[in-house]
N, C-alpha and C positions, 0 to 999 in steps of 0.2 A: 567491602567485599568485591564490588565491581568497579571497573574503570571505563570512562566514557570520553570519546573524542568527538567534537563537533567542528565541522569544517565549512566555512562560508566566507566569502569575501566582503560581506556586509556586517560590520560590528554590531549594528542594532539587531540583526537577525540572530547573531550568536548570543547576545544578552537575552533576547526573547526566548530562545530555545532553552537556555539555562533556567528560565523562570516558568516554563510551560508546565513542567511536572515537578513534584516533590521528589527529586532524584534520591535524596538520602533515604526516604522511606522504602525505596526499592533496593537499597543496599549499595548505591554508588557513592563511594567515599572519595573518589578523585575524578574531577572533570577538567579536561583541557580543551582549549579552543585554538583554531588556526585559521588564518586568512589567505594563505598561499600554498601552492603545491609543495614546494620544497620544505616549508615549515611543517606541513601536514605529514609528509613522509617521515621527517626527522622525529616528530613527536610520536607518531604511530610506532616507530621502531623502538623508541625509548620507553613509551608507556605500555605497549602491548595491550591496547584497550579491548575490553570484552565486546563493546559495541561502538561503532563509529557511524556518525551521521554526516553524510556529504551532500552539499548542494551540487546540482548537476553541472553548474558552471562556476569554476573558481578562477576569476579573471579570464584569461584566454584559454585556460585548461579545462578539461572535462573531468568531472568527479569520477566517472566510471573508468577513465583511463588511469587515474591515480589508484583506484581500487584494484585494477588489474595488476599494476606494479606491485602493490602490497601483497596481492595473492601470490605472485611469483616468489615473494620473499617468505611465503607460508606463515603469515601472521595468523594467530588463532582468533581473528576478529570477525564478528558478524556485522554486516553493513546494511545501512538504510540510505536510500537516495531521496532527497527532497528537491522539488523543482517547481519553478513558476511556469514551466512549459508543459502543457499536456499534449506532447507530440509523440507519435509512434516511434520515431527513431530513438528517442531518449529512453523510453520504456524498454525497447528492444535491447539496447546496449546494456542497460542496467540489469536486465534479466540474464543476459549472457555472462556478465561478470559475477553472477551468483548473489546479488543483493537479496536481503530477506523481504524488503518491501520498498514501494515507490510511493512517496507521499507528495501531494500537490500543495504548494504554498497558496495562501497562508495555511500552515499546518494546523489542523484541528486537534485540540487537546485530546479528545476522546479517541481519535484514530492513532495518534502517537502512543497513547497509553496502551491501547490494544496491542500494537506492534511490539512495544517494549516488554509487556507482560508475556506475550507469546514467545519471544526470544528467550526471556529468562527461564521460562518453564521448559521449552522444547530443546533449546540449544545449550543453555548454561546449567540446565538441570537444577534450577533453583525452585523455591516454593513461594507462593503468594498466599498470605493469610486470608485475604478477602475474596479470592477468586477460585473458582473450580478449575482444576487442570483440564478436566474433560471439556468444559466450555471453550477454553482457549485453544484446544487441540482439534476442535471440530468446526467444519465449515458451517456457518449459520444458515445457509440455504439448503445445502445437501443433507446436513445432519450426519455427515460421514467424517470420521477422524482423518486429518490430513495425511497421517502416516499410513492410512489404508488406501490411499490413492497413489498412482504412479507419479514419478518425478515429472513426466510430461504433462499430466493432468494438473498437477500443482503449478506448473509454469503457465498453463492456460488460465488458471484461476487468478494468478498474479497479474497476467496481462489484462484481464477484465478489470481488476481493481485499479490498474494504472490508466486504462483507456476507455472506461465505460462512458465518459462524457463525450467521446468522439464517435466517429462513424466506424466503429470497430465491427468486423464481421469474421465469421469462421474462415473465410477465404484470406482475409488480411493477416489473421493469426497464422494460418498455414504457410503463407508466403514468408512471414517473419521467421518461422522455424524451418523454412525450406522443405516443407512436407506437403503431401497430397491432402487437400481439404476433405475429401470423402473419407479417407482413412482416419484423419484426425477427428472428424465428426463421429465416426463409428466408435472410436476409442473412448471419446468423451461420453457418449451415450451409454456405452457398456459400463463404465465406472461410475458415472454420476446419476444414471437412470433418468436423465432428462437431456433434451437437445441443448446444444450450445446456445441457440437463440433463446430458449426458455430460461436458461440460467442467467444470461445477460439481462433479460427483461426483469427477472426476479431481483437481481442485484441492483438494477436501476430503481426499481420500486422501493427497496429497502432504504436506499440512499435518499430518495425523494421524501419518504416518510420521515426520516431523521431531520431533513431540512425543514419540512413543514412544521414539525413539532418543536423545533429548537430555534427557528429564526422567524423573522417577520417578512422575509423575502416574498415577492409576489409569486403566485403559482406559475405564471408564464416564465419567470426567470428561473425558478427551480426546475421546471420542465426542460428548459434549455441546458441547464447545468448538469443534468443527468442524461443528456443525449437525445432529447426530444425537441427538435426544432418546430415540429407540428403540435400545437397545444391540444388540438382535438384528438389526435392519436394518443397523446399522453393521458388525457382524461379517460379515454376508452380503456386503456391498459390498467390504469390505476383503479377504476371502478371495478373491473373484472377481477383484479388481484385482491383488493381489500374489501370489496363489497360496499364501498362508500366512496364519495367524491373527496378530492383533496380538501375542499372547503369544509365538508362535514367532519373530516378527521381533525382539522385544525380547531374547530369549535369544540369538539369533544375533548381534545388534548388540553 
């Protein structure tokens, strides 16, 4: 039913992505891979994939530049960017070219699964037997359907997902969008019913909880990976948010 294109200049990454999910169970009957810009464009035009996953760097080319070229050709494709770089400029360019999500390498199976399922339901109008459409269409922190939020607020949420591990602030997001930070903050508060800083903290806490429950990483490493270089600050926020310490959560989990 669906067609998938995966573009990366590392063959082992391509093979890994093909094995990460049971693509056939989601209805993907054809999967193509590409290692170069020219080949990616040619295969995209021939295949007309429903979903295409691009690495941010394809040799000396940029994945989002290739996506922009394909957008100009009006392909009916939904794009995902994956990157080994958690840098603001990459997320910024990815969002500008309309990608559905920005995943950091190594790509976690659960995150890829969530993105694919969301695109199938929202953009391809498909169905998933084991998932609730309502859950996929609703922000896990806000509890608000994505289509109930403005395009700008959805772009802010995507920026948080891409950059939560970095020193992201409302001011840096506003600069990225070339907007006034006060206005952006007021808009976000009006739609999300919480401040940008509160949403960012909540998102970081949910990511930290997932790492604590599913990995053996040290708490200090997890804190750093979700944007907290100060371990004491992380413990304070975690305790306030969950009512228990990271160590207590891991023991109970």
